[in-house]
C-alpha positions in Angstrom: 0.0 0.1 0.2 2.9 2.2 0.9 4.5 1.4 -2.4 1.4 2.3 -4.2 1.3 5.9 -2.5 4.8 6.4 -3.4 4.2 5.3 -7.0 1.1 7.5 -7.2 1.3 10.5 -5.0 -2.0 11.8 -6.5 -4.4 11.0 -3.5 -2.0 12.3 -0.9 -1.6 15.7 -2.8 -5.3 15.8 -3.5 -5.8 15.3 0.5 -3.3 18.0 1.3 -5.1 20.4 -1.0 -8.6 19.8 0.4 -7.3 20.6 3.8 -5.6 23.8 2.6 -8.9 24.7 0.9 -10.9 24.0 4.0 -8.4 25.9 6.2 -8.6 29.1 3.8 -12.6 28.6 3.8 -12.4 28.9 7.7 -9.9 31.6 8.0 -12.0 33.7 5.4 -15.0 33.1 7.6 -13.2 34.0 10.9 -12.0 37.3 9.2 -15.5 38.0 8.0 -16.9 37.4 11.5 -14.2 39.6 13.2 -15.0 42.4 10.5 -18.8 42.1 11.4 -18.1 42.3 14.8 -15.9 45.6 14.3 -18.6 47.1 12.3 -21.5 46.4 14.6 -19.3 47.7 17.6 -18.7 50.9 15.7 -22.1 51.2 14.9 -23.5 50.5 18.5 -20.8 53.0 19.9 -21.7 56.7 20.7 -20.5 59.0 18.0 -19.6 62.6 19.1 -20.9 65.3 17.1 -18.9 68.4 16.2 -20.6 71.4 17.7 -18.4 74.1 16.0 -21.4 76.2 14.6 -24.6 77.8 15.6 -26.4 75.5 13.3 -24.8 72.4 14.9 -25.6 73.6 18.4 -29.0 74.2 17.6 -29.9 71.0 15.6 -28.3 69.0 18.3 -30.4 70.4 21.2 -27.7 72.4 22.9 -29.4 75.7 23.2 -32.8 74.1 24.3 -31.0 71.8 26.9 -29.1 74.7 28.0 -32.1 77.0 28.6 -33.7 74.0 30.5 -30.7 73.7 32.7 -29.8 70.2 31.7 -26.2 70.5 30.4 -22.9 69.4 31.9 -19.8 70.9 30.1 -16.4 69.3 30.9 -13.6 71.7 29.7 -10.2 70.4 29.7 -7.6 72.7 31.1 -5.6 75.0 28.7 -2.0 74.3 27.4 0.2 72.8 30.2 3.4 74.8 31.0 5.5 71.7 31.8 4.8 70.1 28.3 5.1 73.2 26.2 8.0 75.2 24.8 5.8 78.3 25.2 6.2 80.9 28.0 4.7 80.0 31.3 1.9 82.2 32.9 3.8 82.2 36.2 3.7 78.8 37.9 5.6 75.9 36.2 2.7 73.7 37.3 0.2 75.9 35.5 -0.7 76.9 31.9 1.0 78.9 29.3 0.4 82.4 28.4 -1.0 81.2 25.1 -3.2 78.9 27.2 -4.6 81.5 29.3 -5.6 83.6 26.0 -7.4 80.6 24.6 -9.2 79.8 27.9 -10.3 83.5 27.7 -11.9 82.9 24.4 -13.6 79.7 25.4 -15.0 81.9 28.5 -16.4 84.4 26.1 -18.3 81.5 24.4 -19.5 80.1 27.5 -20.9 83.7 28.6 -22.6 83.9 25.3 -24.6 80.8 26.1 -25.5 82.4 29.6 -23.8 81.8 32.9 -27.0 83.1 35.2 -27.9 79.7 36.5 -24.8 77.6 36.1 -22.8 75.9 38.8 -18.9 76.2 38.3 -16.4 73.8 39.6 -12.8 73.1 39.0 -10.0 70.6 39.8 -7.8 71.9 42.6 -4.6 71.4 40.3 -2.8 74.7 39.3 -3.4 74.2 35.6 -7.1 73.9 36.1 -7.5 76.7 38.6 -5.7 79.0 36.3 -7.9 77.9 33.3 -10.9 78.6 35.4 -9.8 82.0 36.3 -9.4 83.1 32.6 -12.6 81.1 31.7 -14.7 83.1 34.1 -12.5 86.1 35.3 -12.7 84.8 38.8 -11.7 82.2 41.3 -14.2 79.1 41.5 -14.9 76.4 43.9 -12.8 73.3 43.6 -13.3 69.8 44.6 -10.8 67.0 44.7 -12.7 64.3 42.7 -12.5 66.6 39.6 -8.7 65.5 39.5 -8.9 61.8 40.4 -10.2 60.8 37.3 -11.0 57.3 38.4 -14.0 54.7 37.6 -16.0 56.7 39.9 -15.7 60.0 38.0 -18.9 59.7 35.9 -21.2 59.1 38.6 -19.6 61.9 40.8 -20.1 64.4 37.8 -23.9 63.2 37.3 -24.6 63.3 40.9 -23.3 67.0 41.1 -25.7 68.2 38.5 -28.5 70.1 40.0 -32.0 70.2 38.5 -32.3 73.3 36.5 -28.9 74.5 36.6 -26.2 73.9 33.9 -22.8 72.6 35.3 -19.5 73.7 33.9 -16.6 71.5 35.2 -12.9 72.4 34.6 -11.0 69.1 34.7 -8.5 67.0 32.8 -8.5 64.7 29.8 -8.4 61.6 32.0 -11.7 62.5 33.6 -13.5 63.5 30.5 -12.2 60.1 29.0 -13.8 58.3 32.1 -17.2 60.0 31.4 -17.0 59.3 27.8 -16.2 55.7 28.5 -19.4 55.5 30.6 -21.5 56.7 27.8 -20.0 54.2 25.2 -18.1 56.9 23.2 -15.7 55.0 20.6 -12.1 55.3 21.6 -10.9 56.9 18.6 -13.1 59.9 19.6 -11.8 60.1 23.0 -9.1 62.6 22.4 -9.7 65.9 23.9 -7.5 68.8 22.9 -6.5 71.7 25.3 -9.3 73.7 26.3 -11.8 71.7 24.3 -15.2 70.9 25.8 -17.6 67.8 26.0 -21.2 68.7 26.4 -23.6 66.2 27.9 -27.2 66.6 28.5 -28.8 64.9 31.8 -32.6 64.2 31.1 -35.3 64.2 33.6 -35.0 60.5 33.8 -31.6 60.8 35.1 -30.1 59.2 31.8 -27.1 61.0 30.3 -26.5 61.6 26.6 -23.5 63.1 24.6 -24.5 66.2 22.9 -21.1 66.7 21.2 -17.8 68.4 21.6 -16.1 71.6 20.5 -12.5 72.5 20.3 -11.1 75.7 21.7 -11.2 77.7 18.5 -14.9 77.2 17.8 -16.2 78.9 20.6 -15.5 82.1 18.7 -18.0 81.3 16.1 -20.9 81.3 18.3 -23.0 84.3 18.1 -25.6 85.8 20.5 -28.7 85.0 18.5 -28.9 81.5 19.5 -32.8 81.1 19.3 -33.3 82.6 15.9 
């Protein structure tokens, strides 16, 4: 029998070919399944809208939710002095001169939204306190949880929101990332730049949803005719 296989190797070659064909089909199926899982994961993840215009702010319900006092704005601190070649504002643990100017521009945008019924809080770190000062032109209250950026951050942020009062939190990229994770935001979108903002709405049912985000320069584009 062995001699027959040696003399006629075709059956052995055919068997090998069949095995490779089956393996190729299996690998193709696995690849297709993984691709489907990836697509489904992307479709089910929360996509963050760009709120860089009055039209986008209006269409995503920011103005309406703001008027109802249901918005939380998380602002990342401005450019860090210790990670920049730019001139420091004063304290090496704080922000740069350029960062303070950017924070002032973001603050003007927030004032155009209206700060009459808004709670303001900042992380106690120097860079966040300085950012808050240039955002609002004054010192604001600080709370330690805004610097910890741990798994409890999202719950703490939502719990701090008072009914009928918007809430602005000056915090860190790691804390914003924690909230985005809790709301199912895709990983490739969780990259907030300096002084950028994430806007979240907290409904009467206690459910939070992402309204969108703005980078620092986009606040200048907002006008005062928000309801027109």
